[in-house]
C-alpha positions as CSV (number, residue, x, y, z in Angstrom):
1,M,68.8,134.5,92.1
2,L,69.2,132.9,95.1
3,K,66.5,134.7,96.8
4,N,64.0,134.0,94.1
5,W,64.6,130.9,94.9
6,I,64.5,131.0,98.4
7,I,60.9,132.6,98.6
8,T,59.7,130.0,96.1
9,E,60.4,127.3,98.4
10,M,59.1,128.8,101.2
11,K,55.6,129.7,99.7
12,K,55.8,125.7,98.5
13,A,56.5,124.8,102.4
14,N,54.0,127.8,103.3
15,I,56.7,128.9,105.7
16,N,56.9,132.6,106.3
17,Q,60.0,135.0,106.9
18,K,58.6,134.9,110.4
19,D,58.9,131.3,110.8
20,L,61.5,130.6,108.9
21,S,63.9,133.5,111.3
22,R,63.1,131.5,114.3
23,L,63.7,128.3,113.0
24,I,67.1,129.0,111.6
25,D,67.7,131.3,114.4
26,L,68.1,134.1,112.3
27,Q,67.2,137.9,113.4
28,P,64.0,138.6,111.2
29,S,65.8,142.0,110.0
30,N,68.8,140.4,109.3
31,L,67.0,137.6,107.2
32,N,64.6,140.3,106.0
33,K,67.7,142.0,104.9
34,K,69.6,139.3,102.5
35,L,66.1,138.3,101.0
36,A,65.6,141.8,100.1
37,G,69.3,141.1,98.4
38,K,71.1,143.2,100.8
39,G,73.4,140.4,102.2
40,L,75.2,137.5,101.7
41,F,74.2,134.5,103.0
42,S,76.7,132.3,104.5
43,V,77.0,128.6,104.2
44,K,75.7,128.0,107.5
45,E,72.9,129.7,106.9
46,I,72.0,128.3,103.8
47,D,72.7,124.8,105.1
48,Q,69.9,125.8,107.8
49,I,67.4,127.1,105.5
50,T,68.0,124.1,102.9
51,Q,66.9,121.4,105.7
52,V,64.1,123.4,107.3
53,L,62.3,123.9,103.5
54,G,63.3,119.9,102.9
55,L,65.1,119.9,100.4
56,Q,68.1,118.0,99.5
57,P,71.7,118.9,101.1
58,G,73.3,121.5,98.7
59,Y,69.9,121.8,97.2
60,F,70.8,126.0,96.6
61,Y,74.9,125.5,96.3
62,E,74.9,126.7,93.1
63,S,72.5,130.0,93.8
64,L,74.5,130.8,96.4
65,Y,77.9,130.1,94.3
66,R,76.1,132.6,91.8
67,S,75.0,135.0,94.2
68,W,79.1,135.3,95.8
69,L,80.4,135.1,92.1
70,V,78.4,136.0,89.4
71,E,77.4,139.2,91.0
72,K,80.7,140.0,92.2
73,R,79.9,140.4,95.4
74,K,82.6,140.8,98.0
75,V,83.3,137.6,99.7
76,S,86.3,135.9,102.0
77,L,88.6,133.0,100.5
78,Q,87.8,131.6,103.6
79,N,84.2,131.8,102.9
80,L,84.4,130.4,99.3
81,K,86.9,127.5,101.3
82,D,84.1,126.5,102.8
83,L,81.7,125.9,100.2
84,I,84.4,124.2,98.4
85,V,84.5,121.8,101.0
86,K,80.4,121.4,101.6
87,C,80.3,120.7,97.5
88,L,83.2,118.0,98.0
89,E,81.3,116.3,100.5
90,L,78.3,116.5,98.8
91,D,80.0,115.6,95.2
92,K,79.3,118.8,93.6
93,I,82.6,118.4,91.8
94,S,81.7,120.8,89.0
95,I,80.6,124.2,91.4
96,A,83.8,123.9,93.2
97,D,85.9,123.6,89.8
98,R,84.3,126.6,89.0
99,I,84.8,128.5,92.6
100,V,88.6,127.2,92.4
101,S,88.7,129.0,88.9
102,H,87.5,132.2,89.9
103,I,90.0,131.9,93.5
104,L,93.0,131.4,91.0
105,E,92.1,134.4,88.6
106,D,94.7,135.4,90.9
107,Q,97.4,133.5,91.1
108,R,98.7,134.4,94.5
109,N,95.9,132.5,95.7
110,L,97.9,129.5,95.3
111,E,99.3,129.2,98.8
112,F,95.8,130.0,100.2
113,L,94.6,126.5,98.1
114,L,98.1,124.7,99.8
115,E,97.1,125.9,103.3
116,S,93.9,125.1,102.9
117,G,94.6,121.6,102.0
118,E,97.3,121.2,104.8
119,T,94.3,121.9,107.3
120,L,92.2,118.9,105.8
121,Y,95.1,116.9,105.7
122,A,95.7,117.9,109.9
123,Q,92.1,117.2,110.3
124,N,92.0,113.4,108.3
125,R,89.8,114.8,105.8
126,Y,92.2,113.6,102.6
127,K,89.1,113.3,100.2
128,E,88.8,116.9,100.5
129,A,92.4,117.8,101.2
130,L,93.4,115.6,98.4
131,Y,91.2,118.3,96.3
132,F,93.2,121.2,97.3
133,F,96.2,119.6,96.3
134,Q,95.5,118.6,92.9
135,N,94.8,122.2,92.2
136,V,98.2,123.1,93.3
137,Y,99.6,120.5,91.5
138,M,97.9,121.4,87.9
139,N,98.8,125.0,88.0
140,E,102.3,124.3,89.7
141,R,103.5,122.1,87.5
142,Y,105.2,123.0,85.2
143,F,107.7,124.6,87.7
144,N,110.1,123.3,90.4
145,S,108.5,124.8,93.6
146,R,107.8,124.6,97.1
147,R,104.2,124.5,96.8
148,L,104.6,121.7,94.1
149,A,106.3,119.7,95.9
150,F,105.0,119.7,98.7
151,S,101.4,119.3,97.2
152,L,103.0,116.1,95.3
153,Y,104.1,114.8,98.9
154,R,100.8,114.7,100.3
155,I,99.4,113.6,97.6
156,F,101.8,110.5,97.7
157,L,101.3,110.1,101.4
158,M,97.5,109.7,100.6
159,S,98.2,107.6,97.7
160,R,99.8,104.7,99.5
161,E,96.7,103.8,101.3
162,I,94.9,103.7,97.9
163,D,97.0,101.0,95.9
164,F,100.4,100.9,95.1
165,D,99.7,101.6,91.5
166,Y,98.1,105.3,92.2
167,A,101.3,105.2,94.5
168,Y,103.9,104.4,92.1
169,D,102.4,106.6,90.0
170,T,102.6,109.7,92.4
171,A,106.2,108.6,93.4
172,L,107.8,108.8,90.0
173,L,106.0,112.5,89.6
174,L,107.9,113.2,93.1
175,S,110.9,111.8,93.1
176,P,112.6,114.9,90.7
177,H,111.0,117.5,93.3
178,I,111.6,116.1,96.9
179,K,114.6,118.6,96.5
180,E,112.9,121.3,96.8
181,L,111.5,120.3,100.1
182,E,113.2,121.4,103.1
183,G,114.7,119.2,106.6
184,E,113.0,116.3,107.5
185,D,110.0,116.6,105.0
186,R,112.9,116.3,102.7
187,R,114.1,113.0,104.2
188,Q,110.7,111.7,105.4
189,A,109.9,112.0,102.0
190,Y,112.8,110.2,100.2
191,S,112.6,107.3,102.5
192,K,109.1,106.5,102.1
193,V,108.8,107.1,98.2
194,I,112.2,104.9,98.0
195,A,109.9,102.1,100.4
196,V,107.4,101.9,97.3
197,F,109.5,101.6,95.2
198,F,111.4,98.9,97.3
199,I,108.2,96.5,97.5
200,L,107.8,96.7,93.8
201,E,111.5,95.9,93.2
202,K,112.3,99.1,90.8
203,W,115.7,98.6,91.9
204,V,117.4,101.5,90.4
205,L,115.0,103.5,91.2
206,V,116.0,102.7,94.9
207,R,120.0,102.8,95.0
208,Q,119.2,106.1,93.5
209,L,117.5,108.0,95.9
210,S,118.6,105.8,98.4
211,Q,121.9,107.0,97.7
212,T,120.8,110.7,97.8
213,L,118.9,109.6,101.2
214,A,122.1,108.7,102.6
215,D,124.4,111.8,101.5
216,L,121.2,114.1,103.1
217,S,121.0,111.9,106.3
218,K,124.7,111.2,107.6
219,E,124.9,114.1,109.7
220,H,121.4,114.8,111.0
221,D,120.2,111.5,111.4
222,P,121.5,108.4,111.9
223,I,118.4,106.2,111.6
224,M,117.7,107.5,108.1
225,Y,121.3,107.1,107.0
226,G,120.6,103.3,108.6
227,D,117.7,103.0,106.7
228,A,119.3,103.9,103.3
229,L,122.7,101.6,103.6
230,V,120.3,98.7,104.3
231,Y,118.4,99.6,101.1
232,L,121.9,99.9,99.3
233,G,123.1,96.8,100.2
234,I,119.4,94.8,99.5
235,V,120.0,96.3,95.9
236,A,123.4,95.1,95.8
237,R,122.1,91.7,96.9
238,V,119.6,91.3,94.4
239,N,122.2,92.7,91.9
240,R,124.8,89.7,92.8
241,Q,127.2,92.8,94.1
242,Y,127.9,90.5,97.5
243,T,131.5,92.2,98.2
244,R,129.4,95.8,97.7
245,A,126.6,94.2,99.9
246,M,128.7,93.1,102.7
247,F,130.6,96.5,102.4
248,Y,127.0,98.6,103.6
249,I,126.0,96.0,105.9
250,S,129.5,96.5,107.5
251,Q,129.0,100.1,107.6
252,Y,124.7,100.2,109.0
253,E,125.7,97.5,111.8
254,R,127.8,99.9,113.9
255,I,124.7,102.5,114.4
256,S,122.4,101.1,116.6
257,E,121.4,97.3,118.6
258,E,118.8,97.2,115.7
259,F,121.1,97.8,113.0
260,R,123.2,95.0,114.0
261,R,120.6,92.8,114.5
262,W,119.4,93.4,110.8
263,A,122.9,93.2,110.1
264,I,123.0,89.4,111.4
265,G,120.1,88.7,109.3
266,N,121.2,90.5,106.0
267,R,124.8,89.1,106.0
268,L,123.0,85.4,106.3
269,Y,121.0,86.1,103.2
270,V,123.6,87.4,100.9
271,L,125.7,83.8,102.6
272,I,122.6,81.6,101.3
273,D,122.3,83.6,98.0
274,Q,126.1,83.0,97.3
275,G,125.7,79.7,97.7
276,Q,126.2,78.7,101.2
277,S,122.7,76.6,101.5
278,E,123.9,75.4,104.4
279,K,123.7,79.0,106.7
280,L,119.4,78.4,106.3
281,D,119.5,77.0,109.2
282,D,121.4,79.7,111.0
283,L,119.4,82.0,109.2
284,Y,116.1,79.5,110.6
285,Q,117.7,80.5,113.8
286,Y,118.4,83.6,113.6
287,A,114.9,84.8,112.6
288,S,113.4,82.7,115.9
289,Q,115.3,84.5,117.9
290,Y,114.8,88.1,116.6
291,G,111.6,87.4,116.5
292,F,110.7,85.2,113.7
293,P,108.1,87.5,111.5
294,G,111.0,89.7,110.2
295,F,113.0,87.4,108.0
296,T,109.7,85.1,107.5
297,D,109.1,85.9,103.4
298,Y,112.8,85.4,102.2
299,L,113.2,82.2,104.5
300,F,109.8,80.7,103.7
301,E,110.9,81.9,100.1
302,K,114.3,80.5,100.3
303,C,112.9,77.0,102.2
304,V,110.4,76.6,99.4
305,E,113.4,76.9,96.8
306,L,116.0,74.5,98.6
307,D,113.7,72.4,98.8
308,R,113.9,72.4,102.7
309,L,110.2,71.8,103.7
310,D,111.8,70.4,106.8
311,L,112.5,74.2,108.5
312,I,108.5,75.2,107.5
313,Q,107.7,72.9,109.1
314,K,109.3,73.2,112.0
315,A,108.3,76.7,111.5
316,L,104.9,75.9,111.3
317,S,105.3,73.9,114.9
318,E,107.4,76.4,116.6
319,H,105.8,79.9,115.7
320,S,102.5,78.9,114.6
321,E,101.1,81.9,116.6
322,G,103.2,85.1,115.4
323,L,102.7,83.6,112.1
324,V,99.3,84.1,112.0
325,N,99.8,87.7,111.4
326,L,102.9,87.7,109.7
327,Y,103.1,91.7,109.1
328,R,100.4,94.4,110.0
329,P,98.1,94.0,106.7
330,N,96.3,96.8,107.0
331,N,99.9,98.8,106.1
332,P,100.1,98.6,102.0
333,I,104.0,98.7,102.4
334,E,103.5,95.8,104.2
335,A,101.1,93.9,102.4
336,K,103.8,92.3,99.7
337,R,105.7,90.8,102.4
338,N,102.3,89.3,103.6
339,V,101.1,88.1,100.5
340,V,104.7,86.3,99.6
341,A,104.9,84.8,103.1
342,L,101.2,83.2,101.9
343,I,101.8,82.0,98.8
344,N,105.1,80.3,99.7
345,L,103.2,78.9,102.5
346,A,100.8,77.6,100.3
347,K,103.5,76.4,97.9
348,Y,104.7,74.4,100.9
349,F,101.4,72.7,101.0
350,F,101.0,71.5,97.6
351,A,104.2,70.4,97.8
352,I,103.3,67.9,100.9
353,G,100.0,67.1,99.3
354,K,98.1,68.8,101.4
355,T,96.0,71.1,99.0
356,T,93.3,72.2,100.9
357,E,95.8,73.8,102.9
358,G,97.4,75.5,100.4
359,I,93.8,76.5,98.9
360,T,93.2,78.5,101.7
361,E,96.3,80.2,102.0
362,L,96.0,81.2,98.3
363,L,93.0,82.7,98.5
364,G,93.8,84.5,101.9
365,A,96.5,86.1,99.4
366,T,94.2,86.8,97.0
367,R,91.9,88.9,99.5
368,L,94.8,90.8,100.7
369,S,95.9,91.1,96.4
370,L,92.9,92.4,96.3
371,R,93.0,95.1,98.9
372,H,95.9,96.2,98.1
373,K,95.5,95.7,94.4
374,L,98.8,94.1,93.7
375,R,98.8,93.3,90.3
376,K,102.0,91.3,90.1
377,Q,101.2,88.9,93.6
378,A,97.4,88.7,91.9
379,T,99.2,87.0,89.0
380,M,101.0,84.9,90.5
381,I,98.3,83.2,92.9
382,S,95.8,83.3,89.4
383,L,98.5,80.8,88.0
384,L,98.9,78.6,91.2
385,M,94.8,78.9,91.4
386,F,94.2,77.0,88.3
387,Q,96.9,75.0,88.5
388,Y,94.7,73.8,91.7
389,K,91.4,74.4,91.0
390,E,90.2,71.2,91.0
391,S,91.2,70.1,94.0
392,C,89.1,72.8,95.3
393,T,85.7,72.4,96.9
394,I,82.8,73.9,95.4
395,E,82.8,76.9,98.1
396,Q,86.3,77.6,97.9
397,Q,85.9,77.4,93.7
398,G,82.9,80.1,93.9
399,E,85.0,82.2,96.1
400,F,88.0,82.2,93.8
401,I,85.8,83.1,91.4
402,Q,84.2,86.0,92.4
403,L,87.5,87.3,93.8
404,Y,89.7,86.3,90.4
405,S,86.6,88.6,88.5
406,K,87.2,91.4,90.3
407,L,90.9,91.6,90.3
408,L,90.7,91.0,86.0
409,N,87.9,93.8,86.2
410,E,90.1,96.0,88.2
411,G,93.0,95.6,85.8
412,K,94.9,93.7,88.6
413,I,95.8,91.0,86.8
414,S,97.0,89.6,83.0
415,L,96.2,86.6,81.9
């Protein structure tokens, strides 16, 4: 019983009811009533009592839970939510799970869990929000419902900040349910899921969802419609469907000045892929005019592939400041592009005999791959690093071994 536990700990701490009521700012009569079992303690009051008695945070939560639920006391959903959140903050997951099970004895309370998750999400309390959304998902996973779609969407948005494996898994779960979302949420969900599939080069999924997004947004959102056409054009180019790629380019270049700029660069991509290697100089000039980083990963890849090391040297001399931070490395969607550019820079340095500089770029790419858990890129880096490990300094070898061990232990690279 909660009251017995509190009284026992009061005796241990040599604190009487009068002193305790003063220290927690609770009227003596109210404290006496609650200790007599004629009233319910709130989470806030229990936290105050715990602190005054010098106990570990959450010490009384198990007993508080039992006083509320096992004794069948009437308690509001909001109070139950407050206790769940406090349990999550202190990693007392088992207590939180039991409270949720009690709440869901009435399945109508799923809406309350969804709303609670959304409130926490709006407050940037992602750990707690994720718990509520996951519970909604687990209870709705066999139904095509708005609640299921919305919970998966929120789980997906939070997973993108964790790692790409998690983002990919949640994107696969979410994809068939996006249609249950409405309006802007539906279009945004398609756009963000496509971005993850695009980075991971899941071209079939990119094509399917991009076509759906294009159909949804054509009459409602020209910018998102243009984005969908860009994706469709890239998928066509990757699959060597160059006529189709040019068709999509011709469609989105009419939308705005920004899309026109992308169309110029992507049209040059198609021509280079078709074998017009001389267009690489045009792409370099256009990339410089556009601001350079926007096309860096592809440009460097083609420069290395076509042995145009002169263009990379030119880029390094003319755009060194812009190349320091090619993309926003804290954004996992753009992290892969940054890693690819660093790998190609390393290949360039190796090709001209600057092994030390190449190792430096590979170490930077390794750190970024570790941070965002990019398995494919980490494997590429490890193969290159082992090829040139004899040229590393002792410090570089030590750092790489440490990073490599982390990637291997986390299953982020394959042997």
